[in-house]
PyMOL commands that place a pseudoatom at each C-alpha (Angstrom):
pseudoatom trace, name=CA, resn=MET, resi=1, chain=A, elem=C, hetatm=0, pos=[102.204, 177.533, 85.423]
pseudoatom trace, name=CA, resn=THR, resi=2, chain=A, elem=C, hetatm=0, pos=[104.816, 179.730, 87.461]
pseudoatom trace, name=CA, resn=THR, resi=3, chain=A, elem=C, hetatm=0, pos=[101.817, 182.228, 88.946]
pseudoatom trace, name=CA, resn=LEU, resi=4, chain=A, elem=C, hetatm=0, pos=[99.735, 178.985, 90.034]
pseudoatom trace, name=CA, resn=LEU, resi=5, chain=A, elem=C, hetatm=0, pos=[102.967, 177.503, 91.555]
pseudoatom trace, name=CA, resn=ALA, resi=6, chain=A, elem=C, hetatm=0, pos=[103.607, 180.706, 93.068]
pseudoatom trace, name=CA, resn=VAL, resi=7, chain=A, elem=C, hetatm=0, pos=[100.086, 181.394, 94.633]
pseudoatom trace, name=CA, resn=ALA, resi=8, chain=A, elem=C, hetatm=0, pos=[100.230, 177.578, 95.994]
pseudoatom trace, name=CA, resn=LEU, resi=9, chain=A, elem=C, hetatm=0, pos=[103.099, 178.379, 97.714]
pseudoatom trace, name=CA, resn=THR, resi=10, chain=A, elem=C, hetatm=0, pos=[102.090, 181.596, 98.961]
pseudoatom trace, name=CA, resn=VAL, resi=11, chain=A, elem=C, hetatm=0, pos=[98.729, 179.715, 100.602]
pseudoatom trace, name=CA, resn=LEU, resi=12, chain=A, elem=C, hetatm=0, pos=[100.665, 176.930, 101.855]
pseudoatom trace, name=CA, resn=ILE, resi=13, chain=A, elem=C, hetatm=0, pos=[103.315, 179.326, 103.644]
pseudoatom trace, name=CA, resn=SER, resi=14, chain=A, elem=C, hetatm=0, pos=[100.238, 181.546, 105.099]
pseudoatom trace, name=CA, resn=VAL, resi=15, chain=A, elem=C, hetatm=0, pos=[98.487, 178.452, 106.634]
pseudoatom trace, name=CA, resn=THR, resi=16, chain=A, elem=C, hetatm=0, pos=[101.956, 177.011, 107.714]
pseudoatom trace, name=CA, resn=ALA, resi=17, chain=A, elem=C, hetatm=0, pos=[102.263, 180.950, 109.732]
pseudoatom trace, name=CA, resn=LEU, resi=18, chain=A, elem=C, hetatm=0, pos=[98.934, 180.728, 111.031]
pseudoatom trace, name=CA, resn=LEU, resi=19, chain=A, elem=C, hetatm=0, pos=[99.280, 177.200, 112.568]
pseudoatom trace, name=CA, resn=ALA, resi=20, chain=A, elem=C, hetatm=0, pos=[102.586, 178.146, 113.906]
pseudoatom trace, name=CA, resn=LEU, resi=21, chain=A, elem=C, hetatm=0, pos=[100.859, 181.221, 115.322]
pseudoatom trace, name=CA, resn=ALA, resi=22, chain=A, elem=C, hetatm=0, pos=[98.073, 179.674, 117.125]
pseudoatom trace, name=CA, resn=ARG, resi=23, chain=A, elem=C, hetatm=0, pos=[100.583, 176.950, 118.911]
pseudoatom trace, name=CA, resn=ILE, resi=24, chain=A, elem=C, hetatm=0, pos=[102.790, 179.901, 119.873]
pseudoatom trace, name=CA, resn=TYR, resi=25, chain=A, elem=C, hetatm=0, pos=[99.120, 181.258, 121.432]
pseudoatom trace, name=CA, resn=ARG, resi=26, chain=A, elem=C, hetatm=0, pos=[97.974, 178.181, 122.614]
pseudoatom trace, name=CA, resn=GLY, resi=27, chain=A, elem=C, hetatm=0, pos=[101.033, 176.243, 123.207]
pseudoatom trace, name=CA, resn=PRO, resi=28, chain=A, elem=C, hetatm=0, pos=[100.814, 174.723, 126.826]
pseudoatom trace, name=CA, resn=SER, resi=29, chain=A, elem=C, hetatm=0, pos=[104.862, 174.381, 127.737]
pseudoatom trace, name=CA, resn=LEU, resi=30, chain=A, elem=C, hetatm=0, pos=[107.714, 176.602, 126.742]
pseudoatom trace, name=CA, resn=ILE, resi=31, chain=A, elem=C, hetatm=0, pos=[109.210, 173.978, 124.701]
pseudoatom trace, name=CA, resn=ASP, resi=32, chain=A, elem=C, hetatm=0, pos=[105.779, 174.134, 122.357]
pseudoatom trace, name=CA, resn=ARG, resi=33, chain=A, elem=C, hetatm=0, pos=[106.090, 177.867, 122.192]
pseudoatom trace, name=CA, resn=VAL, resi=34, chain=A, elem=C, hetatm=0, pos=[109.851, 177.310, 121.001]
pseudoatom trace, name=CA, resn=VAL, resi=35, chain=A, elem=C, hetatm=0, pos=[109.652, 175.079, 118.686]
pseudoatom trace, name=CA, resn=ALA, resi=36, chain=A, elem=C, hetatm=0, pos=[106.683, 177.136, 117.161]
pseudoatom trace, name=CA, resn=ALA, resi=37, chain=A, elem=C, hetatm=0, pos=[108.750, 180.222, 117.025]
pseudoatom trace, name=CA, resn=ASP, resi=38, chain=A, elem=C, hetatm=0, pos=[111.341, 178.290, 115.012]
pseudoatom trace, name=CA, resn=LEU, resi=39, chain=A, elem=C, hetatm=0, pos=[109.157, 176.519, 112.956]
pseudoatom trace, name=CA, resn=LEU, resi=40, chain=A, elem=C, hetatm=0, pos=[107.867, 180.546, 112.482]
pseudoatom trace, name=CA, resn=LEU, resi=41, chain=A, elem=C, hetatm=0, pos=[111.198, 181.697, 111.600]
pseudoatom trace, name=CA, resn=SER, resi=42, chain=A, elem=C, hetatm=0, pos=[111.527, 178.855, 109.164]
pseudoatom trace, name=CA, resn=THR, resi=43, chain=A, elem=C, hetatm=0, pos=[108.300, 179.767, 107.171]
pseudoatom trace, name=CA, resn=MET, resi=44, chain=A, elem=C, hetatm=0, pos=[109.690, 183.271, 107.134]
pseudoatom trace, name=CA, resn=LEU, resi=45, chain=A, elem=C, hetatm=0, pos=[112.603, 182.204, 105.187]
pseudoatom trace, name=CA, resn=ALA, resi=46, chain=A, elem=C, hetatm=0, pos=[110.747, 180.282, 102.786]
pseudoatom trace, name=CA, resn=ALA, resi=47, chain=A, elem=C, hetatm=0, pos=[108.943, 182.952, 101.806]
pseudoatom trace, name=CA, resn=VAL, resi=48, chain=A, elem=C, hetatm=0, pos=[111.932, 184.946, 101.387]
pseudoatom trace, name=CA, resn=ALA, resi=49, chain=A, elem=C, hetatm=0, pos=[113.167, 181.774, 99.449]
pseudoatom trace, name=CA, resn=VAL, resi=50, chain=A, elem=C, hetatm=0, pos=[109.787, 181.535, 97.286]
pseudoatom trace, name=CA, resn=GLU, resi=51, chain=A, elem=C, hetatm=0, pos=[109.630, 185.556, 96.585]
pseudoatom trace, name=CA, resn=ALA, resi=52, chain=A, elem=C, hetatm=0, pos=[113.805, 185.413, 95.513]
pseudoatom trace, name=CA, resn=ALA, resi=53, chain=A, elem=C, hetatm=0, pos=[112.760, 181.945, 93.377]
pseudoatom trace, name=CA, resn=VAL, resi=54, chain=A, elem=C, hetatm=0, pos=[110.101, 183.633, 92.023]
pseudoatom trace, name=CA, resn=ASN, resi=55, chain=A, elem=C, hetatm=0, pos=[111.355, 187.320, 90.814]
pseudoatom trace, name=CA, resn=ARG, resi=56, chain=A, elem=C, hetatm=0, pos=[114.762, 185.825, 89.963]
pseudoatom trace, name=CA, resn=HIS, resi=57, chain=A, elem=C, hetatm=0, pos=[117.696, 187.683, 91.833]
pseudoatom trace, name=CA, resn=ALA, resi=58, chain=A, elem=C, hetatm=0, pos=[120.100, 186.757, 94.357]
pseudoatom trace, name=CA, resn=THR, resi=59, chain=A, elem=C, hetatm=0, pos=[119.878, 189.897, 96.429]
pseudoatom trace, name=CA, resn=THR, resi=60, chain=A, elem=C, hetatm=0, pos=[118.134, 188.477, 99.142]
pseudoatom trace, name=CA, resn=LEU, resi=61, chain=A, elem=C, hetatm=0, pos=[120.335, 186.042, 100.082]
pseudoatom trace, name=CA, resn=PRO, resi=62, chain=A, elem=C, hetatm=0, pos=[122.142, 188.081, 102.885]
pseudoatom trace, name=CA, resn=ILE, resi=63, chain=A, elem=C, hetatm=0, pos=[118.501, 188.272, 104.145]
pseudoatom trace, name=CA, resn=LEU, resi=64, chain=A, elem=C, hetatm=0, pos=[118.223, 184.291, 104.237]
pseudoatom trace, name=CA, resn=VAL, resi=65, chain=A, elem=C, hetatm=0, pos=[122.088, 183.859, 105.947]
pseudoatom trace, name=CA, resn=VAL, resi=66, chain=A, elem=C, hetatm=0, pos=[120.777, 186.526, 108.746]
pseudoatom trace, name=CA, resn=LEU, resi=67, chain=A, elem=C, hetatm=0, pos=[117.404, 184.798, 109.195]
pseudoatom trace, name=CA, resn=SER, resi=68, chain=A, elem=C, hetatm=0, pos=[118.783, 181.173, 109.592]
pseudoatom trace, name=CA, resn=LEU, resi=69, chain=A, elem=C, hetatm=0, pos=[121.514, 182.470, 112.329]
pseudoatom trace, name=CA, resn=LEU, resi=70, chain=A, elem=C, hetatm=0, pos=[119.490, 184.214, 114.189]
pseudoatom trace, name=CA, resn=GLY, resi=71, chain=A, elem=C, hetatm=0, pos=[116.696, 181.357, 114.215]
pseudoatom trace, name=CA, resn=PHE, resi=72, chain=A, elem=C, hetatm=0, pos=[119.845, 179.301, 115.276]
pseudoatom trace, name=CA, resn=VAL, resi=73, chain=A, elem=C, hetatm=0, pos=[121.061, 181.852, 117.884]
pseudoatom trace, name=CA, resn=GLY, resi=74, chain=A, elem=C, hetatm=0, pos=[117.374, 182.390, 119.183]
pseudoatom trace, name=CA, resn=SER, resi=75, chain=A, elem=C, hetatm=0, pos=[116.686, 178.708, 119.815]
pseudoatom trace, name=CA, resn=VAL, resi=76, chain=A, elem=C, hetatm=0, pos=[119.572, 177.820, 121.441]
pseudoatom trace, name=CA, resn=SER, resi=77, chain=A, elem=C, hetatm=0, pos=[119.682, 180.482, 123.970]
pseudoatom trace, name=CA, resn=LEU, resi=78, chain=A, elem=C, hetatm=0, pos=[115.720, 179.762, 124.489]
pseudoatom trace, name=CA, resn=VAL, resi=79, chain=A, elem=C, hetatm=0, pos=[116.786, 175.900, 125.051]
pseudoatom trace, name=CA, resn=ARG, resi=80, chain=A, elem=C, hetatm=0, pos=[119.243, 176.975, 127.649]
pseudoatom trace, name=CA, resn=PHE, resi=81, chain=A, elem=C, hetatm=0, pos=[116.769, 179.216, 128.745]
pseudoatom trace, name=CA, resn=ALA, resi=82, chain=A, elem=C, hetatm=0, pos=[114.604, 176.505, 129.261]
pseudoatom trace, name=CA, resn=VAL, resi=83, chain=A, elem=C, hetatm=0, pos=[117.220, 174.065, 130.804]
pseudoatom trace, name=CA, resn=ARG, resi=84, chain=A, elem=C, hetatm=0, pos=[117.935, 176.685, 133.472]
pseudoatom trace, name=CA, resn=GLU, resi=85, chain=A, elem=C, hetatm=0, pos=[113.942, 176.947, 134.477]
pseudoatom trace, name=CA, resn=VAL, resi=86, chain=A, elem=C, hetatm=0, pos=[113.800, 172.896, 134.653]
pseudoatom trace, name=CA, resn=ALA, resi=87, chain=A, elem=C, hetatm=0, pos=[116.894, 172.292, 136.867]
for i in range(1, 87): cmd.bond("trace and resi %d" % i, "trace and resi %d" % (i + 1))
show_as sticks, trace
zoom trace
């Protein structure tokens, strides 16, 4: 059952990442691309968390924290850049 759950989560995370990459490639505006990049980073966080849960270790917790901070800082800086472009 655990293996089946891990495979299902891997498939779902892969599909989510592919859809986010498609939105980054096709996004008509900068805001669409920023949201898709944030979704892709959240997908990466989910993948690392699933790997940590399946292998039952907490050594990847610092990686999760750094990735989440990177996502926050990246989103805020890109939104500030987008606001300057519009105004």
